[in-house]
N, C-alpha and C positions, 0 to 999 in steps of 0.2 A: 505493499499500500504506499502510496507516495503522498507525503504531507509536506508544505512548504513551511519554512521556519516561522512565519508570523502566525501560522495556525497550530504550531506544535503543542503548546500548552493546553489549549481548549480540546485538542484531540485527546491528549492524556487524560484530561479531566472527564471526557465523555466516555472513552473506551478503555482507560486504565493502561498499565504499562504492558509493552509487548516483550516478547523473549529476544527479539533481535532488532537492532537499529543500524541502518547503513547510511553514515553522514558523509557525503562527498562533495566538493566545490572547490572553487578558488576564491571564496570569501571568507577569510579566517574569522572575523568578528561573529558572523552567523553561526559558523561551525562551534567555536567557543561557547557561545550562548546555549545552543542546542544541547551540547555535551554537558554543560553545566546544569541545565534544566533536567536532564536525565539523571545526574548524580542527586539532585535535590528531591526528585520524585522517589527514586529508588530508595533513598535514605529514609523517606517518610514511610515507605512500605517494608522496612526492615532489612534492606540490603545493606548492612554494615560494613561488609568488607569489600574493598575495590583493588584489584589487580590491573596493572597496566603493562602491555607488551607492544615491541615495534617489530614488524615482519621485514627486517633487514636481511642482509646476505648470510648473516650467522644464526637466524632465527630458526629454531627447532619446532616444527608444528606439533610435535607431540607434547610440547610444554602446554599449548593451548588445550589440547584434549586432557590432559592431567588437571589442569586449572578448572576445567568445567565440572570434573567428576571428584574431586578432592573437597571434602567438607572442612570447613575452618573449625578449630577449637572455640572461637570466639563468636562465629556468626554461622548460621545455617543457611544464609543467602547471601549471594555475592555479586558484584558487578565487575565484569571483565571487559577491558578496553584494548582494543588492537589497532594500533595504527598501520594502515596499509597505503603507503605513500603513492605508489602507482596504480593501486586499485586493482592490480593483477597478482594473485596469489601463486601462481604457478601450479603445476599438475598436482604436486602433493597437497598444497594448501587447498586448491579446489575441492580436492576430494574430501579432505577434512572438514571443510566448511559445509559441504553438501550434507555430510554424516551428522553434523551438528543440528542442521535444519530438520533433519528427519527424526532427530531425538531431543526435542526441546525439554527444558526444564523449568518448572515454575519458580524455582529457587536460584536461578542463574539467568542474568541479562548478559547478552554478549553486544557490545558496540564495535562496530568497524567504522573507521574514519580515514579519510585521505583526501588526496587532491581530486580536481575534477575527473570525472570518468565519461566515456562516450557509450553509444549504443553496443559497441563491440563487448564491453564489460556488462552492461545491463541485461544483454541476451544470453550470457553464459548460465549454465545450469545451476552453478552454486549461488550466483545473484539472485535467480528467479527463486530458487527454494527458500533463501533467506527473506526475500522480499514478500514472498507468499505468507510467511508467518510473522513478518515483522513490519517494520516502517522504514521507507527509504526517504530520507530528507536531503533534497538537492540545495546546496548553498551557493548561489551564483551573484555576482556583483548586481546590485539595483542601480537603476537610473530613471530619469524622467519623473513621471507622477508617482511611480512606486518608492523611489528614494525620498520624494518629498513627504509622502504619507508617513514613511518610517520616522523622518526627522520630526514631523508634527506630532506623532504619538510619543516619541522620546521626550520632547518638550512638556507635553502634557503628564508624562510620568512624573517630572522634575517640579510639577506645580508651575509651570511657565506658559504663558500665552505670548503669542508672536503674530505679527503681521505676515501676510502672505509673501512679502518681499523678504522677510527674515528667513523664512522656511526655505525659499529659493536660494537666497545668499548661502546658507549653510550647506544645501544639497550641492551647489556649484562648487564651493570652496572644498568639499570633502568627497566628491564622486570618486568611486573607486577605492574609497578608504574609510569604511564604516567605523573602523577603530578610531581613526581621527575625529570622525562626526560624533561619536560617543563621547570623546574627550572634550571637545569643543562645547557640547551641550551641558557637560558637567561643569564646565569652566563658567558658562553663563549663568548656572544655577547658583554658582557660589558667589559671582559678580552681583546678581540681580535676583536673590531669592524671592520667590512668588510673585515677581513682577510681570508686566506686559513689555516684553522685549521691543524696542524700536529699531528701526533700520540703522540708524546712527549708533546706537549703542553696539549692535551686531557688527557693523562695519569696523568699529575700534577694537572689537575683542577677538573676532574670528580670524583665524590665519588660514591662508589658502594651502591646503594639504591633499588636494586632489591627486590621484593616482590613475594612470591609464597604462595600457599595453598596446601593442601593435594589433592585435586581434580586435580589440574594441575599436580601433582606428579603422580597420578594413570594415567592420560592420557599418560604421558611419558612412563610410564612402560609399558602400553598396546603397544604404539608404538615400543617398543624395543630399545630406544635410552638410552644407557648406561651412556654415558658422561654426558648427559643433567640430568639424573636421579640423579647421584651423586651430581651435582651442585645444583639442587633443594633440596636435602635432607640436604646438608650443609647449605643452606639459611634457611630452616625450623629450623634447630637446632639453628642457630645464633639469630633467632626471638623467641626463647624460647618455641617452639611448643612441647608440651607433647610427648614422645614416645608412650604413650598408644593410641594416636590419629592416629598416623602413623600406628600402628600395626592394629587398627581398619580398617583403610582404606585397607590395604594389605589383611586382611582376608576376608574383604567384597568381594574385586575383585576376590580373589582366589576362594571363594565359588561360584560366577557368572560364572567364567571361568570354573570351574570343572562341574558344571550343565549343561552349554552349551556343553561343550566336551562329557560329558556322554550320553547326549541326541542325539547329532550328531552321536555318535557310535551306537546308537539305531536305526538310520535311519530317524530320525526327520528333518523337514525342518527347515533351519537356519532363514529365514524370520519369519516364525511362532515363533520360539524361541525368536527372538529380540522382537516380540510384546508382547509375554508372560511375559517376563522379564522387559518390559517398557524400552528398550534401544532405543533411538531415533535415527533418520537417520544420524545426524551429528556425531554420536559416533560409528556407527556400523562398519565403516572401520577399526577403531581402534581394536575392539574386533576380527574381521575378521582376522586381522594381527597377534593378540596374539594367537588365536587358531590354526593358522597354525605353530607356533613355539612351542607351549606347548601341548604335548599330554597328555593322562592320566597317564601314569607312571611318567612323570616328575611332574605333578601336585600332585601326590601321595607323592612324595619325599618332595615337598615343604610344603605340609600340615604338615608333621612331624616336619620340621624346625619351622614353625609358631607356632605350638602348644608348642614347647619345649620353645621357646622364650616367649611366653604368660606365661607359668607357672614361668619361671625364673624372669620375670618382676614383677609378683605377689608376688614373695618371696623376692624382692629386692636384688637379688644376681648377678646383673649386674652393673658394675662399669662404663662402657661406651656404653650405649645402642644404641647410634646412629652409632657405629661402626658396630653393629650386625644387625642394621636395614639397612645398607648399604649392607651387605651381603645379607640379605633377598631380597632386591630390585633387586639385580644383578641376582638372581634366576629366576626372570620374563623375562630375555632377551632371553634364559636362558644361564647362564654362568656355566661351569662345576664345581660348588662349592658345589654340593650336598654332597660329601663326606668330605668336610672340617668341622672339629669339630668346633662348636662355643665355645666361652669363658666361659662357666659356665657348 
């Protein structure tokens, strides 16, 4: 059963604790909060002992089996946490996890947690077996209205009222970094306890701590959001991301878009193409939007610009690469910049 972090507490209240929890994603603050919530609920129900393991190269899966079958002298119920960084336990681990799912115990809760996983992991037998008897909590970065709603709820939890502009300011400044958002809200609660926060007060207190990665940039480019793409690119520059990494992402997406558009022009079915290119359902809408904007002639012109920038970058003949990267990103909108000469 899949449950999102904002619904986790209410689900436990309605349905009680599960034997297995699968918590994966690339948003650390949400993962920490869900794991902490499990610990609190478990303790309230007599799970007084907690063991933690990490499935690294030295990990012995027999250790997990032994932990689930051994009763403590101090507690009859226990919570077992296993960090699975890659989300892939290997052949032996898969077998052990599947066996655990087949023999659940009311006195043992097993929590698996790690980084973001794809459909390949979610479709494995061990994952499906645990999911059928437990709860899967995906923890992904929030943005837009979802992030603003989260900020608004956190402000209310700290007995703070805020103008809509304040909520948007905090969301913009802390996007991609929920831990920083939580800290900024806690700071506002200390500075202005029980008050209604004005935009002036928030501007003077909140620090820009938003974090982004190249994959978020790619999604924004596919969506055709010019202003947001420029903001993300500026943030990536301030975080010291190498221009070659940005270029790699742009070239990769250009190639995917070109192959899709070429195949569509040959009369191929888009759904089949998505399956062929392993584009999952949650991103198909982004590609459909981009393909409506970017025809083959436009993509051909983009290719020339990307290759010229790549060559110049290898020759170290660019003094301000992020200015040129901004130019290339805007071509995905597309903006009429294809005739504009680059600075090299």
